[in-house]
N, C-alpha and C positions, 0 to 999 in steps of 0.2 A: 864202454857203451852204455850200461846201465847208471853211470852215473852222469852221464850225458842228459838221458831219458827223465832221470830224478831231477835233475836240477831244472828241465823245461817244463818237466809236471809241476816242481814247484811252483815256477815263475808266471805258469797259466792260472794258479790258485792265487797266486800273492796279486795277480794282474785282477782275475775276478772278484775277489772282495776287496780290495782298494777302490773300483768301480760301483761296488752294491756298496761300502757304508759312504759313495759322493753322492751316490742318488738320496742316500737318506738325510744325509745332511742339507742340499741342494729344497728335499721334500720340508724339513723339519724351518729351513729358512724362508721358506715361501708360505708355509702358514704363517709365523708370525709377521712377514709385512704382511697380512691378510687381515688378523688384529689387531693391528698398530692400525691398519686403516680405517678398520670398525669404532666409532667414535659410541659412545653412550653415553646420553646426556642423562640426570639423574640428579631433580635438586629436592630441596626440602618444600613437599604439597600440605598445604593448610588444609587440615578438616575440614571446613567451611569453602571448598573448592566447588560444591555443585550449588551455591546457593542464588549464584548468578550464572547464566552460560557464558558473559564476556571473560571474568575472571576463569572458569575451567577451560574456554579456549587457549588463555596466554599459557595456562601449564601443560595442555594436549599437545602446543605445540614446542614445548621447550621443552621437557622432560621424556624422552624415547620409551622408557622403562612405564610411566607413569601413561603413556599415550599406547601403547602394546595392551596395557591394561585393560584399556576401556575403548577398544576394540570387541565386537560380539561377535566372535570365528564360531564358525564359518563364516564369510560374509559372502551375500549375492550382489557381486558389485554387475554395470551395464560398462560395454564399451561398444566400439565398432570394428567391425571385422574389416577384411582388403576391401570388400564391394561395398562399405557402409553401411551395412545392414545392423545393427539392435543385435547386438547377445549378449546372452546373461553367463555368468562367469561368476565359479567359486572362487574365493580366494583363501588358502586356509594359514594358519600363523605362520607356520615356515615362509608362506610370500609373501609375505606384504611386506611393503616397504612405508617407512617411515613418511608423513609427510608433513610437511610446514604451511598454515596456512595463515601465515601472519600478512596482514595486509603491507602491501609495497604504497609508500607513498605516493609513489612514481610513475604507477601502473597503466594511467592513463593518458601519461606524457610521453612513455616511450616512442623511438624512435620505430622500434618494432615489437611485436605480439603485445601490443597494445590490450587491456583488459579493464573490465570493471569487478570488483566483487561486493555482493551486499551480503548480510547476514537475513534472514526472514526467520522472524520469533514468532511462535503461538505457542503459547499453554509448557506442553513439556515436551515439545520437538523443536528442531531449529534446523536451517537448511545455509547452508554457503553455496553459493552461484556462481560461478567465475564465466563471463561471458566475454568473449572478444569481441574487440572495437575495429570494426571493416577487416577481419581476418575470423578463422573460424574455431577460436578455442570456444570450448563447452563443456564445462566439469561442473558437476554438482559432486558434495557432503551434506550426507542427512544425520542428523544426531538427535536422539531420544533417551528423556529423562526414563530411568526404571530402578524401580526401588530406591529413590530418591537420590541416581548418581547419571550423569551424563554420560553417553554411550554414542562411538560412533558405531551406527548398524546398515550404512550401504553408502554405495557413491556411484558415478558417472566421469566415465571418459567420454565423451561422445565429440571431441573436438576435427575435425576434416583438415 
């Protein structure tokens, strides 16, 4: 009788440990899949990147590490709530999503989601406006040259 109890107890412990180890293995696999899906693009950025806004923007779009270094966190942005009221939102570095403001040459001729993108440059400020053509797309991104370096300072997602 003692042998059966001991055997049952040993089987339960073995089963418990196997399940627990399997969970750790599965968790490790999931973490590796997440890390593999994150792409970090880092390229060599020239020292004179801030001389012209267009040059800065090229590297801002291509290099995710450079992009994050040129965002003034925390950022106050604007977006629409579910009732279409403009609300302010504070975005921390951990909540920031990499953006690409490269102009799509087909943006005005697409079948759906057509838009125009323009850059308005004034001295030490730049604003990129993205406006939909016959749709509710409305976004903007504002940059400011601070201490000789271009930085993203705010944006708005006001699409309806």
